[in-house]
The first five atom37 places (N, CA, C, CB, O) and aatype in JSON, in Angstrom:
{
  "aatype": [20, 20, 20, 20, 20, 20, 20, 20, 20, 20, 20, 20, 20, 20, 20, 20, 20, 20, 20, 20, 20, 20, 20, 20, 20, 20, 20, 20, 20, 20, 20, 20, 20, 20, 20, 20, 20, 20, 20, 20, 20, 20, 20, 20, 20, 20, 20, 20, 20, 20, 20, 20, 20, 20, 20, 20, 20, 20, 20, 20, 20, 20, 20, 20, 20, 20, 20, 20],
  "atom_mask": [
    [1, 1, 1, 1, 1],
    [1, 1, 1, 1, 1],
    [1, 1, 1, 1, 1],
    [1, 1, 1, 1, 1],
    [1, 1, 1, 1, 1],
    [1, 1, 1, 1, 1],
    [1, 1, 1, 1, 1],
    [1, 1, 1, 1, 1],
    [1, 1, 1, 1, 1],
    [1, 1, 1, 1, 1],
    [1, 1, 1, 1, 1],
    [1, 1, 1, 1, 1],
    [1, 1, 1, 1, 1],
    [1, 1, 1, 1, 1],
    [1, 1, 1, 1, 1],
    [1, 1, 1, 1, 1],
    [1, 1, 1, 1, 1],
    [1, 1, 1, 1, 1],
    [1, 1, 1, 1, 1],
    [1, 1, 1, 1, 1],
    [1, 1, 1, 1, 1],
    [1, 1, 1, 1, 1],
    [1, 1, 1, 1, 1],
    [1, 1, 1, 1, 1],
    [1, 1, 1, 1, 1],
    [1, 1, 1, 1, 1],
    [1, 1, 1, 1, 1],
    [1, 1, 1, 1, 1],
    [1, 1, 1, 1, 1],
    [1, 1, 1, 1, 1],
    [1, 1, 1, 1, 1],
    [1, 1, 1, 1, 1],
    [1, 1, 1, 1, 1],
    [1, 1, 1, 1, 1],
    [1, 1, 1, 1, 1],
    [1, 1, 1, 1, 1],
    [1, 1, 1, 1, 1],
    [1, 1, 1, 1, 1],
    [1, 1, 1, 1, 1],
    [1, 1, 1, 1, 1],
    [1, 1, 1, 1, 1],
    [1, 1, 1, 1, 1],
    [1, 1, 1, 1, 1],
    [1, 1, 1, 1, 1],
    [1, 1, 1, 1, 1],
    [1, 1, 1, 1, 1],
    [1, 1, 1, 1, 1],
    [1, 1, 1, 1, 1],
    [1, 1, 1, 1, 1],
    [1, 1, 1, 1, 1],
    [1, 1, 1, 1, 1],
    [1, 1, 1, 1, 1],
    [1, 1, 1, 1, 1],
    [1, 1, 1, 1, 1],
    [1, 1, 1, 1, 1],
    [1, 1, 1, 1, 1],
    [1, 1, 1, 1, 1],
    [1, 1, 1, 1, 1],
    [1, 1, 1, 1, 1],
    [1, 1, 1, 1, 1],
    [1, 1, 1, 1, 1],
    [1, 1, 1, 1, 1],
    [1, 1, 1, 1, 1],
    [1, 1, 1, 1, 1],
    [1, 1, 1, 1, 1],
    [1, 1, 1, 1, 1],
    [1, 1, 1, 1, 1],
    [1, 1, 1, 1, 1]
  ],
  "atom_positions": [
    [[21.39, 142.43, 146.31], [19.97, 142.18, 146.24], [19.31, 143.33, 145.42], [19.36, 142.06, 147.69], [19.69, 144.49, 145.56]],
    [[18.33, 143.0, 144.59], [17.57, 143.89, 143.83], [16.13, 143.63, 143.92], [17.98, 143.86, 142.49], [15.65, 142.5, 143.88]],
    [[15.4, 144.8, 144.06], [14.02, 144.76, 144.34], [13.23, 145.29, 143.04], [13.73, 145.62, 145.66], [13.62, 146.33, 142.51]],
    [[12.22, 144.64, 142.58], [11.39, 144.95, 141.48], [10.0, 145.37, 142.06], [11.3, 143.74, 140.49], [9.43, 144.62, 142.85]],
    [[9.5, 146.45, 141.7], [8.17, 146.87, 142.17], [7.28, 147.17, 140.93], [8.28, 148.15, 143.13], [7.63, 147.93, 140.02]],
    [[6.13, 146.51, 140.98], [5.13, 146.68, 139.99], [4.01, 147.53, 140.65], [4.61, 145.29, 139.46], [3.52, 147.19, 141.72]],
    [[3.64, 148.6, 140.01], [2.59, 149.59, 140.52], [1.46, 149.62, 139.6], [3.14, 151.04, 140.67], [1.65, 149.73, 138.39]],
    [[0.34, 149.53, 140.06], [-0.9, 149.82, 139.16], [-1.92, 150.73, 139.88], [-1.64, 148.44, 138.75], [-2.36, 150.45, 141.0]],
    [[-2.27, 151.77, 139.23], [-3.25, 152.67, 139.68], [-4.57, 152.59, 138.81], [-2.66, 154.06, 139.67], [-4.6, 152.75, 137.59]],
    [[-5.7, 152.33, 139.65], [-7.04, 152.12, 138.85], [-7.57, 153.51, 138.62], [-8.2, 151.19, 139.68], [-6.97, 154.53, 138.97]],
    [[-8.73, 153.47, 138.02], [-9.41, 154.73, 137.65], [-9.9, 155.43, 138.85], [-10.56, 154.47, 136.7], [-10.08, 156.65, 138.74]],
    [[-10.15, 154.85, 139.98], [-10.51, 155.46, 141.22], [-9.39, 155.97, 142.0], [-11.24, 154.56, 142.02], [-9.59, 156.49, 143.1]],
    [[-8.14, 155.85, 141.48], [-6.9, 156.3, 142.21], [-6.32, 155.31, 143.21], [-7.19, 157.57, 142.96], [-5.32, 155.58, 143.88]],
    [[-6.97, 154.13, 143.29], [-6.45, 153.1, 144.28], [-5.17, 152.43, 143.66], [-7.6, 151.96, 144.6], [-5.17, 151.93, 142.53]],
    [[-4.05, 152.45, 144.51], [-2.82, 151.92, 144.07], [-2.6, 150.56, 144.71], [-1.69, 152.86, 144.37], [-2.88, 150.33, 145.88]],
    [[-2.05, 149.65, 143.84], [-1.64, 148.4, 144.26], [-0.27, 148.1, 143.81], [-2.54, 147.42, 143.82], [0.16, 148.6, 142.77]],
    [[0.45, 147.26, 144.55], [1.82, 146.98, 144.27], [2.2, 145.53, 144.56], [2.67, 147.89, 145.05], [1.67, 144.84, 145.43]],
    [[3.2, 145.13, 143.71], [3.75, 143.74, 143.95], [5.31, 144.02, 144.0], [3.3, 142.6, 142.7], [5.91, 144.64, 143.13]],
    [[5.84, 143.52, 145.05], [7.3, 143.72, 145.29], [8.0, 142.37, 145.51], [7.52, 144.64, 146.54], [7.65, 141.54, 146.35]],
    [[9.1, 142.24, 144.62], [9.76, 140.92, 144.67], [11.29, 141.22, 144.69], [9.34, 139.98, 143.4], [11.7, 142.19, 144.04]],
    [[12.12, 140.48, 145.37], [13.45, 140.62, 145.45], [14.18, 139.52, 144.69], [13.82, 140.67, 146.81], [13.76, 138.37, 144.63]],
    [[15.31, 139.95, 144.1], [16.07, 138.99, 143.19], [17.54, 139.09, 143.56], [15.85, 139.33, 141.6], [17.96, 140.18, 143.94]],
    [[18.32, 138.1, 143.48], [19.64, 138.11, 144.04], [20.63, 138.68, 142.9], [20.03, 136.61, 144.53], [21.77, 139.03, 143.23]],
    [[20.21, 138.77, 141.63], [21.14, 139.34, 140.55], [20.35, 140.4, 139.8], [21.67, 138.18, 139.51], [19.12, 140.37, 139.72]],
    [[21.11, 141.35, 139.25], [20.57, 142.39, 138.44], [19.91, 141.88, 137.18], [21.62, 143.34, 138.11], [18.91, 142.41, 136.72]],
    [[20.51, 140.81, 136.62], [19.84, 140.21, 135.43], [18.58, 139.58, 135.67], [20.66, 139.23, 134.83], [17.73, 139.65, 134.78]],
    [[18.32, 138.96, 136.77], [16.98, 138.43, 137.07], [15.99, 139.5, 137.41], [17.06, 137.46, 138.2], [14.81, 139.36, 137.09]],
    [[16.44, 140.64, 138.1], [15.64, 141.77, 138.22], [15.15, 142.42, 136.91], [16.36, 142.7, 138.99], [13.99, 142.77, 136.75]],
    [[16.14, 142.56, 135.97], [15.85, 143.17, 134.71], [14.84, 142.31, 134.02], [17.12, 143.35, 133.86], [13.89, 142.85, 133.45]],
    [[14.96, 140.97, 134.02], [14.11, 140.07, 133.29], [12.7, 140.29, 133.85], [14.58, 138.57, 133.43], [11.77, 140.4, 133.05]],
    [[12.49, 140.38, 135.1], [11.14, 140.63, 135.66], [10.6, 142.03, 135.27], [11.18, 140.51, 137.22], [9.47, 142.2, 134.81]],
    [[11.48, 143.0, 135.48], [11.19, 144.39, 135.05], [10.53, 144.56, 133.69], [12.44, 145.15, 135.04], [9.46, 145.13, 133.49]],
    [[11.36, 143.95, 132.73], [10.84, 143.96, 131.37], [9.64, 143.26, 131.08], [11.75, 143.46, 130.55], [8.85, 143.71, 130.25]],
    [[9.39, 142.02, 131.81], [8.17, 141.38, 131.71], [7.04, 142.16, 132.09], [8.19, 140.24, 132.42], [6.02, 142.2, 131.41]],
    [[7.2, 142.85, 133.28], [6.08, 143.78, 133.69], [5.83, 144.82, 132.66], [6.38, 144.48, 135.02], [4.68, 145.05, 132.27]],
    [[6.93, 145.51, 132.18], [6.7, 146.58, 131.22], [6.0, 146.09, 129.85], [8.08, 147.25, 130.91], [5.21, 146.8, 129.22]],
    [[6.36, 144.86, 129.49], [5.68, 144.34, 128.28], [4.22, 144.24, 128.49], [6.22, 142.97, 127.88], [3.46, 144.56, 127.58]],
    [[3.75, 143.83, 129.64], [2.27, 143.81, 129.94], [1.75, 145.29, 130.13], [1.97, 142.92, 131.29], [0.68, 145.64, 129.63]],
    [[2.49, 146.07, 130.81], [2.06, 147.49, 131.08], [1.86, 148.37, 129.86], [3.06, 148.16, 131.94], [1.08, 149.32, 129.84]],
    [[2.68, 147.94, 128.78], [2.55, 148.8, 127.58], [1.18, 148.7, 126.93], [3.6, 148.43, 126.55], [0.69, 149.65, 126.33]],
    [[0.55, 147.45, 127.09], [-0.72, 147.29, 126.46], [-1.89, 147.04, 127.5], [-0.63, 146.14, 125.47], [-2.98, 146.6, 127.16]],
    [[-1.58, 147.36, 128.73], [-2.53, 147.21, 129.83], [-3.78, 148.13, 129.69], [-1.81, 147.52, 131.14], [-3.72, 149.18, 129.05]],
    [[-4.82, 147.74, 130.26], [-6.01, 148.7, 130.36], [-5.96, 149.38, 131.66], [-7.4, 147.98, 130.21], [-6.88, 150.17, 131.88]],
    [[-5.11, 149.23, 132.51], [-4.94, 149.87, 133.86], [-4.51, 151.3, 133.49], [-3.81, 149.09, 134.84], [-3.59, 151.48, 132.7]],
    [[-5.16, 152.32, 134.07], [-4.79, 153.7, 133.78], [-3.42, 154.06, 134.02], [-5.58, 154.57, 134.5], [-2.91, 154.78, 133.17]],
    [[-2.74, 153.72, 134.98], [-1.27, 153.84, 135.24], [-0.64, 152.61, 135.56], [-0.98, 154.75, 136.32], [-1.04, 152.04, 136.57]],
    [[0.31, 152.08, 134.85], [0.98, 150.81, 135.19], [2.42, 151.08, 135.02], [0.53, 149.6, 134.3], [2.83, 151.56, 133.97]],
    [[3.27, 150.78, 136.06], [4.63, 151.13, 136.29], [5.41, 150.04, 136.82], [4.73, 152.23, 137.16], [4.89, 149.09, 137.42]],
    [[6.81, 150.16, 136.59], [7.7, 149.19, 137.18], [8.96, 149.95, 137.62], [8.05, 148.02, 136.16], [9.31, 150.94, 136.97]],
    [[9.62, 149.56, 138.66], [10.88, 150.01, 139.16], [11.76, 148.94, 139.61], [10.7, 150.92, 140.21], [11.3, 147.89, 140.07]],
    [[13.17, 149.19, 139.47], [14.11, 148.39, 140.07], [14.92, 149.15, 141.1], [14.96, 147.82, 139.05], [15.5, 150.18, 140.75]],
    [[14.99, 148.75, 142.26], [15.73, 149.38, 143.33], [16.93, 148.42, 143.85], [14.72, 149.74, 144.52], [16.8, 147.2, 143.74]],
    [[18.0, 148.94, 144.37], [18.82, 148.14, 145.01], [18.47, 147.98, 146.53], [20.12, 148.64, 144.8], [17.52, 148.63, 146.96]],
    [[19.12, 147.2, 147.32], [18.62, 147.07, 148.65], [18.95, 148.17, 149.53], [19.09, 145.89, 149.22], [18.66, 148.06, 150.72]],
    [[19.52, 149.21, 149.1], [19.65, 150.5, 149.81], [18.55, 151.46, 149.45], [20.98, 151.14, 149.51], [18.52, 152.58, 149.95]],
    [[17.61, 151.02, 148.56], [16.53, 151.86, 148.09], [16.85, 152.79, 146.96], [16.04, 152.63, 149.17], [16.03, 153.64, 146.63]],
    [[18.0, 152.66, 146.35], [18.36, 153.54, 145.3], [17.75, 153.04, 143.94], [19.89, 153.64, 145.22], [17.84, 151.87, 143.58]],
    [[17.15, 153.98, 143.24], [16.49, 153.67, 142.06], [17.49, 153.29, 140.92], [15.62, 154.81, 141.68], [18.39, 154.08, 140.66]],
    [[17.36, 152.13, 140.24], [18.15, 151.74, 139.16], [17.49, 152.15, 137.81], [18.39, 150.26, 139.24], [18.12, 152.72, 136.92]],
    [[16.15, 151.81, 137.73], [15.41, 151.94, 136.52], [13.89, 152.21, 136.88], [15.6, 150.65, 135.64], [13.39, 151.71, 137.89]],
    [[13.22, 152.97, 136.07], [11.84, 153.2, 136.33], [11.2, 153.67, 135.01], [11.64, 154.23, 137.49], [11.76, 154.48, 134.27]],
    [[9.92, 153.06, 134.74], [9.17, 153.3, 133.58], [7.7, 153.31, 133.92], [9.48, 152.27, 132.54], [7.27, 152.5, 134.73]],
    [[6.98, 154.1, 133.4], [5.49, 154.07, 133.68], [4.82, 154.26, 132.37], [5.01, 155.2, 134.73], [5.39, 154.9, 131.48]],
    [[3.52, 153.7, 132.18], [2.67, 153.94, 130.99], [1.37, 154.45, 131.6], [2.46, 152.61, 130.05], [0.8, 153.96, 132.57]],
    [[0.99, 155.49, 130.89], [-0.38, 156.09, 131.34], [-1.38, 155.76, 130.1], [-0.27, 157.86, 131.64], [-1.08, 156.01, 128.94]],
    [[-2.43, 155.24, 130.44], [-3.48, 154.85, 129.48], [-4.8, 155.73, 129.68], [-3.81, 153.29, 129.67], [-5.21, 155.96, 130.82]],
    [[-5.39, 156.15, 128.68], [-6.69, 156.78, 128.8], [-7.79, 155.71, 129.21], [-7.05, 157.48, 127.44], [-7.87, 154.58, 128.74]],
    [[-8.66, 156.28, 130.19], [-9.75, 155.35, 130.73], [-10.9, 155.41, 129.79], [-10.25, 155.74, 132.21], [-11.91, 154.74, 130.0]]
  ]
}
């Protein structure tokens, strides 16, 4: 099992997250890169994504920081 987390931090420092589980690493990577494609051009000050395994070990992580 693989977990994909999307994190968004707004200009006030409030953090929101969306967490979704996938049965295969390929499905997890598909979602991860979909998030990052949006995050690259996002107006959200900090927009990030991570993939974890079901033991909580990080497989991938990337964040984009945008000027407000």
